[in-house]
C-alpha positions in Angstrom: 10.2 32.9 -29.5 11.2 30.3 -26.9 12.4 26.8 -27.9 13.3 24.0 -25.5 14.1 20.3 -25.7 13.0 17.7 -23.2 13.9 14.0 -23.0 11.5 11.3 -22.0 10.5 11.4 -18.4 11.8 14.9 -17.8 9.2 17.5 -16.8 6.3 15.1 -17.4 3.3 15.9 -15.2 1.1 13.4 -13.5 -1.0 11.6 -16.2 -4.2 12.3 -14.1 -4.1 16.0 -15.0 -7.6 17.3 -15.7 -7.5 18.3 -19.4 -9.7 20.9 -21.0 -9.9 22.4 -24.4 -7.2 25.1 -24.7 -8.1 28.5 -26.0 -5.5 31.0 -27.1 -4.2 33.3 -24.3 -3.4 37.0 -24.8 -0.8 39.2 -23.2 -1.2 43.0 -23.2 1.8 44.5 -25.0 2.4 48.2 -25.1 3.3 49.4 -28.6 2.6 53.1 -28.5 1.8 56.0 -26.2 -0.5 55.7 -23.3 -3.3 57.5 -25.2 -3.0 54.9 -28.0 -3.5 52.1 -25.4 -2.0 48.6 -25.7 -2.3 45.9 -28.3 -2.6 42.2 -27.5 -0.1 39.6 -28.4 -1.5 36.0 -28.7 0.5 33.3 -26.9 0.7 30.1 -28.9 2.5 27.1 -27.5 3.6 24.2 -29.7 4.7 20.8 -28.4 6.8 18.7 -30.8 6.6 15.1 -29.7 9.0 12.9 -31.7 11.9 10.4 -31.5 15.0 12.2 -30.3 16.5 9.0 -28.9 15.6 5.3 -29.5 15.3 3.2 -32.7 13.8 6.0 -34.8 16.1 8.7 -33.6 17.6 9.2 -37.1 14.1 9.8 -38.5 13.3 12.2 -35.7 16.5 14.1 -36.3 15.8 14.6 -40.0 12.2 15.7 -39.2 13.4 18.2 -36.6 16.1 19.6 -38.9 13.6 20.0 -41.7 11.2 21.7 -39.3 13.7 24.3 -38.3 14.5 24.9 -42.0 10.9 25.2 -42.9 10.2 27.6 -40.0 13.1 29.7 -41.2 11.6 29.7 -44.7 8.0 30.3 -43.8 8.9 33.2 -41.5 11.4 34.7 -44.0 14.4 34.1 -41.8 13.0 35.6 -38.6 11.6 32.6 -36.8 8.8 34.9 -35.6 5.1 35.3 -36.5 3.8 38.9 -36.1 1.5 39.3 -33.1 2.4 35.9 -31.7 4.3 35.0 -28.6 5.4 31.6 -29.9 6.9 28.8 -27.8 8.1 25.6 -29.4 9.1 22.7 -27.1 10.6 19.5 -28.3 9.9 16.3 -26.3 11.4 12.9 -26.8 8.8 10.1 -27.1 11.5 7.4 -27.7 9.1 5.8 -30.2 6.9 4.7 -27.3 3.1 5.4 -27.6 2.6 5.3 -23.8 5.3 7.8 -23.2 3.9 10.0 -25.9 0.4 9.9 -24.4 1.8 11.0 -21.0 3.7 13.8 -22.7 0.7 14.9 -24.7 -1.4 15.1 -21.6 1.2 17.1 -19.8 1.6 19.6 -22.7 -2.2 20.0 -23.2 -2.6 20.4 -19.4 -0.1 23.3 -19.6 -2.2 25.0 -22.2 -0.4 23.9 -25.4 -2.8 24.4 -28.3 -0.8 22.6 -31.0 1.1 19.3 -31.0 3.5 18.0 -33.7 5.2 14.7 -34.6 5.9 11.8 -34.7 8.2 9.4 -36.7 6.3 6.3 -35.3 2.8 5.5 -36.5 1.8 4.0 -33.2 2.8 7.3 -31.5 0.9 9.4 -34.0 -2.3 7.5 -33.6 -2.1 7.7 -29.8 -1.4 11.4 -29.8 -4.2 12.0 -32.4 -6.6 10.4 -29.9 -5.5 12.9 -27.3 -5.8 15.8 -29.7 -9.4 14.9 -30.5 -10.3 14.4 -26.8 -8.9 17.8 -25.9 -9.6 19.8 -29.1 -5.9 20.3 -29.8 -4.5 20.7 -33.3 -2.1 17.9 -34.2 0.3 18.0 -37.1 1.6 14.4 -37.6 5.0 14.0 -39.1 6.7 11.1 -41.0 4.4 8.4 -39.6 3.0 6.6 -42.6 0.0 4.6 -41.3 -3.0 5.2 -43.5 -5.2 5.2 -40.3 -3.8 8.6 -39.4 -5.6 10.2 -42.4 -9.2 11.0 -41.5 -8.8 9.8 -37.9 -10.4 13.0 -36.6 -10.8 16.7 -37.6 -8.0 17.9 -35.3 -5.3 15.7 -37.0 -3.3 16.6 -40.1 -0.2 15.1 -41.6 2.9 16.6 -43.2 4.2 13.4 -44.7 3.1 10.7 -47.1 1.1 7.6 -46.3 1.4 3.9 -47.3 -1.3 4.0 -49.9 0.7 6.7 -51.8 3.7 4.3 -51.7 1.6 1.5 -53.2 0.0 3.8 -55.8 3.5 4.9 -56.8 4.5 1.2 -57.3 1.7 1.0 -59.9 3.3 3.6 -62.0 6.1 1.1 -63.0 3.5 -1.0 -64.9 2.1 -0.1 -68.3 -1.3 -1.3 -67.1 -2.4 -2.5 -63.6 -5.5 -4.3 -64.9 -4.8 -7.9 -65.7 -1.2 -7.8 -64.2 0.2 -10.5 -61.9 1.7 -8.9 -58.8 3.6 -10.7 -56.0 4.0 -9.1 -52.6 7.1 -10.4 -51.0 7.2 -9.5 -47.3 7.8 -10.6 -43.8 5.0 -12.3 -42.0 4.4 -9.5 -39.4 2.1 -6.5 -39.0 4.3 -4.4 -41.4 4.3 -7.1 -44.1 0.6 -7.9 -43.7 -0.3 -4.2 -43.8 1.5 -3.9 -47.1 -0.2 -6.9 -48.5 -3.6 -5.4 -47.6 -2.7 -2.1 -49.2 -1.5 -3.7 -52.4 -4.7 -5.8 -52.6 -6.8 -2.8 -51.9 -5.2 -0.4 -54.4 -3.8 -2.6 -57.2 -6.2 -5.5 -56.7 -9.0 -2.9 -56.8 -7.7 -1.8 -60.3 -7.9 -5.4 -61.6 -4.5 -6.9 -60.7 -4.1 -10.4 -59.3 -2.2 -10.1 -56.1 -0.3 -13.0 -54.6 1.3 -12.7 -51.2 4.5 -14.6 -50.3 5.1 -14.0 -46.6 8.3 -15.1 -44.8 8.7 -15.7 -41.1 10.7 -13.0 -39.4 13.3 -15.4 -38.1 14.0 -16.9 -41.5 17.6 -16.8 -42.7 17.5 -18.8 -45.9 15.7 -17.0 -48.8 16.6 -19.1 -51.9 13.4 -21.2 -51.8 11.3 -18.0 -51.7 13.2 -16.4 -54.5 12.6 -19.6 -56.6 8.9 -19.4 -55.7 8.8 -15.8 -57.0 10.6 -16.7 -60.2 8.2 -19.6 -60.8 5.2 -17.3 -60.5 6.5 -15.2 -63.4 5.0 -12.0 -62.0 4.7 -8.7 -63.9 5.8 -6.9 -60.7 7.3 -7.9 -57.4 6.5 -5.5 -54.5 9.0 -6.0 -51.7 8.2 -4.8 -48.2 11.1 -5.6 -45.9 13.0 -4.3 -42.9 15.7 -5.4 -40.5 18.9 -7.3 -40.3 18.0 -10.0 -42.9 17.6 -7.4 -45.7 21.0 -8.0 -47.2 20.6 -11.8 -47.4 17.1 -11.5 -48.9 18.3 -9.1 -51.7 21.3 -11.4 -52.4 18.9 -14.3 -52.9 16.7 -12.4 -55.3 19.8 -11.4 -57.3 21.2 -14.9 -57.4 18.0 -16.4 -58.6 17.7 -13.9 -61.3 14.5 -12.4 -59.9 15.9 -8.8 -60.1 17.0 -9.2 -63.7 14.0 -11.2 -64.8 11.1 -9.0 -63.7 10.2 -5.6 -62.4 11.0 -5.5 -58.7 9.8 -2.5 -56.8 10.5 -1.4 -53.2 10.7 1.8 -51.3 14.0 3.7 -51.2 14.7 4.6 -47.5 17.0 7.1 -45.9 20.7 7.6 -46.8 21.8 4.9 -44.4 20.1 2.2 -46.6 21.3 3.2 -50.0 24.3 0.8 -49.9 22.2 -2.1 -48.4 20.8 -3.7 -51.6 23.9 -5.5 -52.8 25.3 -6.0 -56.3 21.8 -6.1 -57.8 21.0 -2.6 -56.7 21.0 -1.3 -60.3 18.2 -3.8 -61.2 15.8 -2.7 -58.5 13.1 0.0 -59.2 12.5 2.3 -56.3 9.4 4.2 -55.3 10.4 7.2 -53.2 9.0 9.8 -50.9 12.1 12.1 -51.1 15.9 11.9 -51.6 18.4 14.8 -51.5 18.4 16.4 -54.9 15.0 15.1 -56.1 13.8 18.6 -56.6 15.4 22.0 -57.2 12.7 24.6 -56.6 12.8 27.7 -54.3 11.8 25.8 -51.2 14.3 23.0 -51.9 17.1 25.5 -52.4 16.2 27.3 -49.2 16.1 24.0 -47.2 19.4 22.8 -48.6 21.1 26.2 -47.8 19.7 26.2 -44.2 20.8 22.6 -43.6 24.3 23.2 -45.1 24.7 26.3 -42.9 23.9 24.2 -39.8 26.0 21.1 -40.7 23.1 18.9 -41.8 22.1 17.0 -45.0 18.7 16.5 -46.4 17.2 13.0 -46.0 14.1 11.0 -46.4 12.0 12.7 -43.8 13.5 16.2 -43.8 10.8 17.4 -46.1 8.1 16.3 -43.6 9.5 18.6 -41.1 9.8 21.4 -43.6 6.1 21.1 -44.7 5.0 20.7 -41.1 6.6 24.1 -40.3 4.9 25.7 -43.3 1.6 24.2 -42.1 2.2 25.5 -38.5 2.9 29.0 -39.7 -0.2 29.0 -41.9 -2.4 27.7 -39.0 -1.1 30.2 -36.5 -1.0 33.2 -38.8 -4.7 32.6 -39.9 -6.1 31.0 -36.7 -4.0 32.7 -34.0 -4.2 29.7 -31.7 -7.9 29.1 -32.0 -8.2 25.4 -32.9 -11.4 25.6 -35.1 -9.9 28.6 -37.0 -6.6 26.8 -37.5 -8.3 23.7 -38.8 -10.3 25.9 -41.3 -7.0 27.6 -42.3 -5.4 24.3 -43.2 -8.3 22.4 -44.9 -8.1 22.7 -48.6 -4.8 24.7 -48.5 -2.5 24.4 -51.5 1.1 25.5 -51.0 4.6 25.1 -52.6 7.0 23.0 -50.6 10.2 21.1 -51.2 8.5 18.3 -53.1 6.5 20.7 -55.2 2.8 21.6 -54.9 1.1 20.1 -51.9 -2.6 20.2 -51.1 -4.3 19.3 -47.8 -7.5 17.5 -48.8 -10.4 19.0 -46.9 -12.4 15.8 -46.7 -9.9 13.8 -44.7 -6.7 15.9 -44.3 -4.7 13.6 -46.6 -1.6 15.4 -47.9 -1.8 15.2 -51.7 1.8 15.3 -53.1 4.0 14.1 -55.9 6.1 10.9 -55.4 9.2 9.8 -57.2 10.5 6.9 -59.3 14.2 6.4 -58.6 17.1 4.1 -59.4 20.4 3.6 -57.8 23.5 4.2 -60.0 27.1 3.2 -59.2 29.3 6.3 -58.9 32.9 5.2 -58.1 31.8 2.3 -56.0 29.0 4.1 -54.2 25.3 3.7 -55.0 23.5 7.0 -55.3 19.9 7.8 -56.1 18.9 9.2 -59.5 15.5 10.5 -60.4 13.6 8.6 -63.1 10.3 10.3 -63.1 8.0 12.4 -60.9 4.6 10.6 -60.1 1.8 13.1 -60.4 0.2 14.0 -57.0 -3.3 13.3 -58.1 -2.3 10.0 -59.8 -1.0 8.6 -56.5 -3.5 10.2 -54.2 -5.1 7.8 -51.7 -8.8 7.2 -51.7 -10.8 9.5 -49.4 -10.7 7.9 -45.9 -14.0 6.4 -44.9 -15.4 6.1 -48.4 
């Protein structure tokens, strides 16, 4: 198997390449005497488009490390698939959709039947469009946008989506119906998207949802914390990112919001675990994955592979691991033929690091368990601790398009 890595702008062909649907190619390979003839080995080329540099490089690195661990696991340590001449090429999209589209066109024009990635939702949606136009299988990675699910029949995802985050937040309530929920977020596309998801999922279950949106350039959060406290909500759903996170959490702690109500937010990667301030122990976290969340066979294999290669499991490592399992399934069953690979993945249930995962046939959502987590102080360092596993079906997103 051949593996290479390219950075943005290196080896990218002219975007005007004429693209066609890519069928598997075969190479005669002699495996016996002349009288027995020759067998054919199928050549399958996989282009992994993700963030190797740029603002999401840490996410891309975790995804790539998980993918390598998952490929090792799914191929029983060989890295090979019988009867397949497998090429995997990693390409750096830098988190830029335009760059990713050019790279996807280049790879498809070279005869790549499968694309993988990315860490950025905008990139994944752009690549998904190219996959549909050129009948190429696309295995999206950590990108969480709900729009990726059901976007076309060629696109699958190996990570979770925003609606699963929101549904996990609901598990912190005894009853959603009749509850008062405040969404505290920045007034940008990210924050507005979370408001829409909470209104759709929890509002649809009978909750009253009140958004409190804050300008991105705001630096004083005490008035907003007081506004939250005055609303006396049953749950505060916080969707926040960026440099003002520390000041925002400090204001919520000082105004007794963290101690006075259930405040839920997503637990990010390792780098964020110390960012919530002295009130960290009062926050309830929904979580996609953290190191040690599970201890099944796949998790043990992933951890062993990562340790042997000097890595540690993180938030999106499991997306790469599951993506590699999906890739091996698709190639083993479909041998590079895109319709056959799609059929092999639709409805497939498999054991992965997070537990049992199912690819929903109707829209290719990845049905998976999620986690309730808290941070605990261990000798001055905040570390995640599992509270409860949220059942995969209980947090499954609605079927896209229905």
